[in-house]
C-alpha atoms as one frame of an Amber mdcrd trajectory, in Angstrom:
protein
   6.088  26.585  21.007   8.570  24.189  19.316   7.639  20.525  19.096   9.678
  18.195  21.310  11.839  15.657  19.543  10.185  12.230  19.483  12.283   9.093
  19.152  10.256   6.634  17.082  11.212   2.972  16.858  10.036   1.538  13.535
   9.738  -2.042  12.331  11.767  -1.556   9.163  12.283  -5.186   8.131  10.182
  -4.722   5.012  12.434  -1.907   3.765  15.132  -4.416   2.870  13.071  -7.608
   2.593   9.917  -6.624   0.623  10.121  -4.943  -2.793   6.559  -3.685  -3.095
   3.554  -3.124  -0.854   4.640  -2.854   2.762   8.231  -2.369   1.692   7.240
   0.782  -0.188   5.311   1.996   2.865   8.269   1.605   5.239  10.866   3.042
   2.857   8.840   6.103   1.912   7.468   6.806   5.389  10.872   6.476   7.079
  12.408   8.775   4.477   9.640  11.348   4.978   9.828  11.150   8.788  13.590
  11.727   8.630  12.942  14.722   6.396  10.740  16.404   9.000  13.865  17.474
  10.892  14.010  18.149  14.615  10.499  16.890  15.346  11.365  13.204  15.086
  14.293  10.793  15.380  13.507   7.558  13.489  15.212   4.418  14.795  14.917
   1.579  12.285  14.851  -2.013  13.523  15.543  -4.715  10.959  17.286  -7.967
  10.133  19.119  -6.758   7.055  20.843  -3.350   7.169  19.095  -0.548   5.329
  20.774   2.842   5.455  18.891   6.125   5.324  20.243   9.593   6.129  18.778
  11.081   9.293  17.976   7.718  10.897  19.690   5.163  13.115  19.600   1.462
  12.262  19.474  -1.283  14.898  20.033  -4.829  13.666  18.075  -7.506  15.503
  18.954 -11.078  14.618  16.097 -13.555  14.919  13.569 -15.412  12.823   9.811
 -14.987  12.945   7.921 -15.157  15.256  10.744 -14.401  17.701  11.926 -11.310
  15.801   8.887  -9.008  16.274   8.587  -9.886  19.963  12.285  -9.243  20.580
  12.381  -6.069  18.485   9.180  -4.777  20.099  10.544  -5.119  23.625  13.854
  -3.524  22.607  12.145  -0.619  20.811   9.868  -0.006  23.811  12.926   0.402
  26.052  14.814   2.668  23.660  12.065   4.786  22.077   9.316   7.210  23.029
   6.935   5.554  20.579   6.957   2.349  18.540   5.493   2.111  15.036   4.762
  -1.547  14.315   4.612  -1.133  10.560   4.493  -4.806   9.679   3.663  -6.863
  12.763   0.821  -6.934  15.260   3.042  -9.054  17.513   5.614  -6.250  17.675
   2.887  -3.846  18.814   1.714  -6.298  21.456   5.274  -6.799  22.724   5.957
  -3.050  22.837   2.777  -2.312  24.775   0.884   0.939  25.301   3.444   3.223
  23.646   3.069   1.322  20.369   0.958   2.004  17.307   0.163  -0.853  14.924
  -0.264  -0.176  11.223  -3.199  -2.002   9.632  -2.625  -2.378   5.896  -5.676
  -4.585   5.365  -7.661  -7.372   7.004  -7.976  -9.674   4.008  -6.134 -12.434
   5.847  -9.226 -12.744   8.059 -11.462 -13.581   5.104 -11.685 -16.858   3.217
 -12.987 -15.037   0.163  -9.612 -14.403  -1.465  -7.432 -17.120   0.010  -4.343
 -16.052   1.893  -0.646 -16.836   2.266   0.750 -18.493   5.373   1.607 -15.120
   6.897  -2.097 -14.366   7.273  -2.331 -17.043   9.967   0.113 -15.060  12.091
  -1.922 -11.879  11.631  -5.124 -13.623  12.685  -3.400 -14.959  15.791  -1.641
 -11.755  16.843  -4.108  -8.957  16.073  -6.194  -9.778  19.181  -3.018  -9.417
  21.276  -2.349  -6.002  19.759  -5.958  -4.938  20.363  -5.469  -5.623  24.072
  -1.999  -4.093  24.443  -1.221  -1.485  21.742  -1.827   2.197  22.334  -3.350
   2.887  18.924  -3.867   1.811  15.331  -3.134   3.554  12.044  -5.198   2.291
   9.108  -4.078   3.156   5.586  -7.593   4.112   4.447 -11.027   4.870   5.788
 -12.277   1.592   4.318  -9.614  -0.368   6.196 -10.438   1.453   9.426 -14.135
   0.635   8.935 -13.208  -3.050   8.526 -11.133  -2.921  11.712 -13.822  -1.210
  13.791 -16.489  -3.632  12.549 -14.336  -6.476  13.833 -13.242  -4.678  17.006
 -15.750  -1.937  17.977 -13.595  -0.948  20.955 -11.047   0.485  18.508 -13.389
   3.261  17.365 -11.567   5.685  19.678  -8.108   4.112  19.300  -7.710   4.161
  15.535  -7.261   6.678  12.745  -7.075   6.557   8.957  -3.914   8.053   7.458
  -3.680   7.667   3.667  -0.452   6.858   1.897   1.498   9.179  -0.357   2.906
   8.756  -3.826   6.593   9.119  -4.601   7.655  12.216  -6.525   9.460  10.021
  -9.044   6.095   9.195 -10.647   5.121  12.840 -11.098   5.873  14.052 -14.575
   7.156  10.646 -15.679   7.679  10.258 -19.408   7.351   7.227 -21.617  10.783
   5.861 -22.402  12.122   2.565 -23.657  11.081   0.522 -20.610   8.052  -1.037
 -22.311  10.008  -2.074 -25.404  12.853  -3.516 -23.308  10.308  -5.561 -21.370
   8.726  -6.928 -24.546   5.721  -4.616 -24.962   5.357  -3.001 -28.372   2.831
  -0.459 -29.585  -0.050   0.896 -27.492  -0.931  -0.972 -24.327  -3.183  -1.223
 -21.303  -1.185  -1.701 -18.096  -2.043  -3.677 -14.961   0.270  -3.748 -11.917
   0.163  -5.972  -8.836   1.137  -9.279  -7.318  -0.731 -12.074  -9.079  -3.209
 -13.255  -6.436  -6.988 -13.841  -6.459  -8.176 -10.463  -5.168  -6.262  -8.625
  -7.912  -8.916 -10.031 -10.260  -6.571 -10.524 -13.199  -8.615 -13.397 -14.568
 -11.659 -11.177 -15.135  -9.486  -8.400 -16.532  -7.920 -10.734 -19.099 -11.336
 -12.141 -20.065 -12.716  -8.604 -20.398  -9.776  -7.637 -22.585 -10.362 -10.706
 -24.772 -13.946  -9.561 -25.439 -13.027  -6.061 -26.646 -14.089  -5.100 -30.169
 -11.727  -6.397 -32.829 -10.396  -2.954 -33.767  -9.336  -2.319 -30.159  -7.861
  -5.825 -29.744  -5.747  -5.301 -32.859  -4.550  -1.897 -31.693  -3.812  -2.473
 -27.989  -2.090  -5.140 -25.940  -2.495  -5.864 -22.214   0.720  -5.757 -20.148
   0.604  -7.255 -16.650   3.454  -6.276 -14.324   3.941  -7.995 -10.992   5.473
 -11.078  -9.423   3.572 -14.349  -9.037   1.732 -14.640  -5.738  -0.485 -17.500
  -4.632  -3.203 -19.185  -6.662  -2.464 -17.319  -9.902  -3.059 -20.335 -12.133
  -6.194 -18.906 -13.792  -4.521 -15.654 -14.817  -1.446 -17.515 -16.041  -3.519
 -19.925 -18.156  -5.643 -17.158 -19.691  -2.589 -15.061 -20.498  -0.782 -18.008
 -22.057  -3.720 -18.518 -24.420  -3.839 -14.889 -25.595  -1.009 -13.516 -27.724
  -2.124  -9.945 -26.950  -1.448 -10.393 -23.220   2.136  -9.936 -22.023   3.066
 -11.131 -18.529   6.052  -9.015 -17.495   6.709 -10.502 -14.068   8.383  -8.305
 -11.483   9.338  -4.896 -12.890  12.203  -2.973 -11.330  11.239   0.227  -9.503
  13.384   2.250 -11.893  11.238   1.164 -14.868   7.791   1.609 -13.309   7.336
   5.383 -13.873   8.156   5.059 -17.564   5.939   1.987 -17.896   3.000   3.850
 -16.335   3.583   6.950 -18.455   3.672   4.937 -21.673   0.349   3.176 -21.072
  -2.825   4.335 -22.765  -4.890   3.160 -19.767  -4.047   1.782 -16.336  -6.492
  -0.979 -15.325  -6.809  -1.908 -11.651 -10.118  -3.775 -11.154  -9.117  -5.246
  -7.793 -11.806  -6.915  -5.705 -10.460  -5.380  -2.489  -7.564  -3.148  -1.477
  -6.280  -1.807   1.809  -5.340   1.343  -0.091  -4.483   0.776  -3.770  -1.235
   2.710  -4.232  -0.805   1.787  -7.941  -3.874   3.925  -8.701  -2.080   7.024
  -7.386   1.178   6.074  -9.094  -0.567   5.863 -12.465  -2.394   9.139 -11.872
   0.836  10.904 -10.919   2.386   9.629 -14.150  -0.472  11.138 -16.148  -2.144
   7.875 -17.135  -5.960   7.588 -17.153  -7.184   5.021 -14.635  -9.919   2.401
 -14.643 -10.514   0.920 -11.198 -13.134  -0.668  -8.953 -16.194   0.910  -7.378
 -15.674  -0.880  -4.044 -13.376  -1.216  -1.045 -10.900   1.662  -0.610 -10.554
   2.403  -4.324 -13.286   5.067  -4.741 -11.783   6.768  -1.679  -8.384   6.923
  -3.383  -9.562   7.634  -6.930 -12.191  10.287  -6.167 -13.658  11.653  -9.393
 -10.395  11.184 -11.295 -10.932   7.611 -12.539 -13.519   5.518 -14.350 -15.089
   3.159 -11.787 -16.428  -0.270 -12.742 -17.925  -3.305 -11.012 -14.936  -5.636
 -10.537 -17.178  -8.668 -10.029 -18.482  -8.402 -13.620 -16.167  -8.944 -16.588
 -18.755  -7.157 -18.722 -18.480  -4.002 -16.635 -14.681  -4.100 -16.828 -14.819
  -4.660 -20.582 -17.304  -1.842 -21.157 -15.106   0.529 -19.156 -12.021  -0.458
 -21.111 -13.793  -0.080 -24.436 -15.044   3.356 -23.453 -11.653   4.628 -22.332
  -9.741   3.166 -25.257 -12.304   4.506 -27.721 -12.587   8.039 -26.280  -9.292
   9.985 -26.368 -11.037  13.035 -24.909 -12.120  11.111 -21.828  -8.598   9.756
 -21.408  -7.161  13.286 -21.551  -9.690  14.551 -19.021  -9.005  11.726 -16.553
  -5.252  12.118 -16.997  -5.459  15.805 -16.028  -7.764  15.163 -13.083  -5.586
  12.261 -11.998  -2.460  14.411 -11.822  -4.290  16.928  -9.635  -5.675  14.148
  -7.434  -2.311  12.458  -6.929  -0.629  15.759  -6.049  -2.679  15.888  -2.835
  -1.227  12.572  -1.588   2.340  13.203  -0.426   4.544  11.154   1.879   5.349
  14.318   3.817   1.658  14.689   4.600   1.519  11.021   5.640   4.605  11.454
   7.836   3.260  14.567   9.579  -0.092  12.924  10.305   1.708   9.807  11.571
   3.959  11.862  13.834   0.971  13.776  15.218  -0.838  10.542  16.047   2.241
   8.951  17.609   2.658  12.053  19.747  -0.961  11.879  20.916  -0.640   8.182
  21.800   2.574   8.700  23.771   1.034  11.696  25.573  -1.866   9.498  26.681
   0.579   6.771  27.713   2.737   9.219  29.708  -0.358  10.667  31.396  -1.435
   7.174  32.377   1.962   6.426  33.885   1.828   9.686  35.841  -1.602   8.853
  37.261  -0.384   5.375  38.195   2.588   6.843  40.085   0.321   9.234  42.002
  -2.025   6.387  42.989   0.872   4.179  44.119   2.343   6.974  46.206
């Protein structure tokens, strides 16, 4: 029996406004949903136009916090389901036909510090818990965090992992590293410079490597400045073997990954950890953390270390850099691991969950009409 066409209203602000992170999620998921064909009609709501074949764009002009409330009400009127990809307030405004995406709950913890936007998430998640029809978490670890905070969401939440773009698969080392100022062999780290990315410990661990490895490899850190990155900046400035690249254009990332001898991602906590999959898809051996969502993403295809201990990070780096055979083995396993995470798979699972939520919502409306009559 053919699947009915589902009109899905999506908070697509991040597609045009955010380069990494949630911007990647919205761009790739919307593209994959549009590629599913007759099963779904994505309607993208945003402030700045972002065109994508197979979708319709609706421009909503307002600043936060008015924008998500206005867009949520509009999407609820025009769509069968609403995917609040970047705002709990949008899910609350859209009501029972909405599904909120939970990327992480780090804004609720004082451990890592947080930008101003985290205050809005702390204030609006309880509203979404009361009003939204369901929740999509980007990993099992994130869903566990959500259910610990809100046990009632055990039956109203699912974990749907992200995918990795095909442009990283089979990437080859080109001239990107040299153009960005990295010469010779290098260890690569990627991510916004903020406390939970743990760059300070990574740089200290790199500084303690044996002399022969220090002389052979450099450490390249790609990513824009975030908040409270003073420690990483100071440590990097004092070490000539550390190169801070700043924001790297999407077009250069696959080549930069492919050219690295090791990808190091010893984050203290991640909602998902997409750079791990990107590096694996590019054929680069990965060192990452043994906590949060990262073992879930990495499986047995990466070397796991204790991110809270610079010594553990350093020992892992020294082992990988000193054992070419281990690097080759992890590179091969990483490619196989990354191949299982596709955006089409993410889109199909998302569509299935949206359909189940709207079916429950429609059944509830039908029961309400029968009672009222």
